[in-house]
C-alpha positions in Angstrom: 10.6 -4.8 -13.8 8.6 -6.2 -16.7 6.8 -9.5 -16.3 4.1 -11.2 -18.4 1.1 -12.7 -16.6 -0.9 -15.4 -18.4 -4.1 -16.7 -17.1 -5.9 -19.7 -18.6 -9.4 -21.2 -18.7 -11.8 -19.7 -16.1 -9.0 -17.5 -14.7 -9.0 -15.6 -17.9 -12.0 -13.7 -16.5 -9.7 -12.0 -14.0 -7.8 -10.2 -16.8 -8.8 -6.8 -18.1 -11.0 -7.2 -21.2 -8.3 -6.1 -23.6 -5.9 -8.9 -22.4 -8.5 -11.7 -22.7 -7.9 -12.2 -26.4 -4.3 -13.3 -25.8 -4.6 -14.5 -22.2 -1.6 -12.3 -21.5 -1.0 -9.1 -19.7 2.3 -7.1 -19.5 2.9 -6.0 -15.9 5.3 -3.5 -14.4 6.1 -4.7 -10.9 8.4 -3.6 -8.1 11.6 -5.5 -7.6 11.1 -8.4 -5.2 7.4 -8.9 -6.0 6.5 -12.5 -5.3 4.2 -14.9 -7.2 1.7 -14.8 -4.3 1.6 -11.0 -4.4 0.6 -11.1 -8.1 -2.1 -13.7 -7.3 -3.5 -11.5 -4.5 -3.3 -8.3 -6.7 -5.6 -9.9 -9.2 -7.9 -11.4 -6.6 -7.3 -14.9 -7.9 -8.9 -17.6 -5.6 -6.1 -19.7 -4.1 -8.1 -22.9 -4.8 -8.2 -22.0 -8.5 -4.4 -21.4 -8.8 -3.7 -25.1 -9.4 -0.8 -25.1 -11.8 1.6 -22.2 -11.5 4.6 -21.9 -13.8 7.4 -19.4 -14.3 8.9 -19.8 -17.7 7.6 -23.3 -17.8 9.0 -24.4 -14.4 6.4 -25.5 -11.8 6.2 -23.4 -8.6 4.7 -25.4 -5.7 2.3 -23.8 -3.4 4.8 -23.7 -0.5 7.2 -21.5 -2.6 4.7 -19.0 -4.0 4.9 -16.6 -1.1 8.7 -16.4 -1.2 9.6 -16.8 -4.9 10.3 -13.3 -6.3 9.7 -12.7 -10.0 12.5 -11.5 -12.2 12.3 -9.1 -15.1 11.4 -10.8 -18.4 9.8 -13.8 -16.7 6.4 -15.2 -17.7 4.0 -16.2 -14.9 1.4 -18.6 -16.1 -1.5 -19.9 -14.0 -4.1 -22.6 -14.7 -7.1 -23.7 -12.7 -7.8 -27.4 -12.0 -9.1 -28.8 -15.3 -11.3 -31.9 -15.7 -11.8 -33.7 -19.0 -13.0 -36.8 -20.5 
């Protein structure tokens, strides 16, 4: 299945160099792959996966291990961000 992964701010460093310009990477995943499996596949630190969205809908930490991705979805992840 085809899924788009978008990583923002400091998480962008976990993308391959060619994907950093757009913050997006097209993925081909096995059916049933969960949000947590994608996080682990890219070695993203759990504490930095603060805001996780699928097609704009928030996925709370308790559901990430059981929420399977569907073809065509976009998984977007932001780290905690501080500003002033």
